[in-house]
C-alpha positions in Angstrom: 15.1 30.4 -6.3 16.5 27.3 -7.8 17.5 26.1 -4.3 13.9 26.6 -3.1 12.5 24.6 -6.0 14.9 21.7 -5.3 13.9 21.7 -1.7 10.2 21.6 -2.6 10.9 18.7 -5.0 12.6 16.7 -2.3 9.8 17.3 0.1 7.2 16.2 -2.6 9.3 13.1 -3.4 9.4 12.1 0.3 5.6 12.7 0.6 5.0 10.5 -2.5 7.2 7.8 -1.1 5.2 7.8 2.2 1.9 7.6 0.2 3.3 4.7 -1.8 4.3 2.9 1.4 0.8 3.4 2.8 -0.7 2.2 -0.5 1.5 -0.9 -0.5 0.6 -1.7 3.1 -3.1 -1.3 2.4 -2.7 -3.6 -0.6 -1.0 -6.3 1.5 -3.7 -6.0 4.1 -6.4 -6.5 1.5 -4.6 -9.4 -0.1 -4.4 -11.1 3.3 -8.1 -10.6 3.8 -8.8 -12.1 0.4 -6.6 -15.1 1.1 -8.4 -15.6 4.4 -11.8 -15.4 2.7 -10.7 -17.9 0.0 -9.4 -20.3 2.7 -12.7 -20.1 4.6 -14.7 -20.7 1.4 -12.5 -23.7 0.6 -13.2 -25.2 4.0 -16.9 -24.6 3.6 -17.0 -26.2 0.1 -14.9 -29.2 0.9 -16.7 -30.2 4.1 
């Protein structure tokens, strides 16, 4: 039974890491969108 619990923990850890990777990629994408928006606003303001 202990072996089964360890196996489940490893699978859960791998799943959590995959979710963290997805969250990190989503965050990077949103930050790039924000940076693009700021650059566009700067161009508009300083024309």
